C-alpha positions in Angstrom: -50.9 -16.7 -44.9 -48.8 -18.9 -42.6 -49.3 -19.2 -39.0 -46.4 -16.9 -38.1 -47.6 -14.3 -40.5 -51.1 -14.3 -39.2 -49.7 -14.1 -35.6 -47.7 -11.0 -36.7 -50.7 -9.5 -38.4 -52.8 -10.0 -35.3 -50.3 -8.2 -33.2 -50.2 -5.3 -35.8 -53.9 -5.2 -36.0 -54.6 -5.1 -32.3 -51.8 -2.7 -31.5 -53.0 -0.3 -34.3 -56.5 -0.7 -32.9 -55.6 0.2 -29.4 -53.5 3.2 -30.4 -56.2 4.7 -32.5 -59.0 3.8 -30.0 -57.2 5.8 -27.3 -56.4 8.7 -29.7 -60.1 9.0 -30.7 -61.3 8.6 -27.0 -58.9 11.4 -25.9 -60.3 13.7 -28.6 -63.8 13.2 -27.3 -62.8 13.3 -23.6 -60.8 16.4 -24.1 -63.7 18.1 -25.6 -64.2 17.5 -29.3 -65.1 21.2 -29.8 -61.5 22.0 -28.7 -60.2 19.6 -31.4 -62.6 21.1 -33.9 -61.2 24.6 -33.0 -57.7 23.4 -33.5 -58.6 22.0 -36.9 -60.0 25.4 -37.8 -56.9 27.1 -36.6 -54.6 25.1 -39.0 -56.9 25.7 -41.9 -59.0 22.5 -41.9 -62.8 22.6 -41.4 -63.7 22.0 -37.8 -66.3 19.3 -38.7 -63.4 17.1 -39.9 -62.4 16.8 -36.2 -65.7 14.8 -35.6 -65.0 12.5 -38.5 -61.4 11.9 -37.6 -62.2 11.2 -34.0 -65.0 8.9 -34.8 -63.0 6.9 -37.3 -60.2 6.7 -34.8 -62.5 5.5 -31.9 -64.8 3.2 -33.7 -62.1 2.0 -36.2 -59.9 1.3 -33.3 -62.6 -1.0 -31.8 -63.2 -2.6 -35.2 -59.6 -3.4 -35.5 -59.3 -4.9 -32.2 -62.3 -7.2 -32.9 -61.1 -7.7 -36.4 -64.0 -6.3 -38.3 -63.4 -4.5 -41.6 -59.6 -4.5 -41.1 -58.7 -3.5 -44.6 -61.2 -0.7 -45.0 -60.6 0.7 -41.5 -56.8 0.5 -42.0 -57.1 2.4 -45.2 -59.1 5.1 -43.6 -56.5 5.4 -40.8 -53.8 5.5 -43.4 -55.5 8.5 -45.0 -55.8 10.2 -41.6 -52.0 9.5 -41.0 -51.1 10.9 -44.4 -53.2 14.0 -43.8 -51.8 14.5 -40.3 -48.2 14.1 -41.6 -48.6 16.5 -44.6 -50.6 19.3 -42.8 -48.9 19.2 -39.3 -45.9 17.0 -38.7 -43.9 17.3 -42.0 -42.8 20.9 -41.2 -41.7 19.9 -37.8 -39.2 17.3 -39.3 -38.7 13.6 -38.7 -38.0 13.9 -35.1 -39.9 17.1 -34.3 -39.0 20.5 -33.3 -39.5 20.6 -29.5 -43.1 22.0 -29.8 -44.6 19.6 -32.4 -43.7 15.8 -32.4 -42.1 14.5 -35.6 -43.6 12.2 -38.1 -41.6 9.2 -37.3 -44.4 7.6 -35.1 -47.0 8.4 -37.8 -44.8 6.8 -40.4 -44.5 3.6 -38.3 -48.4 3.6 -37.9 -48.7 4.3 -41.6 -46.6 1.2 -42.4 -48.7 -0.9 -40.2 -52.0 0.3 -41.7 -50.6 -0.2 -45.2 -49.5 -3.7 -44.3 -53.1 -4.5 -43.0 -54.6 -3.0 -46.2 -52.6 -5.2 -48.4 -52.7 -8.5 -46.2 -55.6 -8.2 -43.7 -55.5 -10.1 -40.5 -57.8 -13.2 -40.0 -56.4 -14.6 -36.8 -59.0 -14.2 -33.9 -61.0 -11.9 -36.2 -64.7 -11.6 -35.6 -65.2 -11.2 -39.3 -63.3 -14.6 -40.1 -65.5 -16.3 -37.5 -68.6 -15.0 -39.0 -67.7 -15.8 -42.5 -66.3 -19.2 -41.6 -69.7 -20.3 -40.2 -71.6 -19.5 -43.5 
């Protein structure tokens, strides 16, 4: 990848990482049990809340550091697809006043898919580790 493309991928990776780190953190700080209850209320097993929040929190940190970018991005893409289909799609692209639309999720999904396809090596911990071997 060229220098400009790597710089762009770095921006996307870190931005996606920050967004998901904060989303995961909020789920734990707000009481993960509440999130699990909400999952139950929409027909999803409550234990999935723990998995989603952990993937968001730990995956966000991993993306910021540049560890497992493609795998983490794929997991986040799956979460985004699930959230869009289960919750956001019915609200429409821009939302319905009570539930946000799926436009933001779609943008995050595009970033995640880009990172799955291309990765991001610039200032990546994984790249520094592999480079030394």
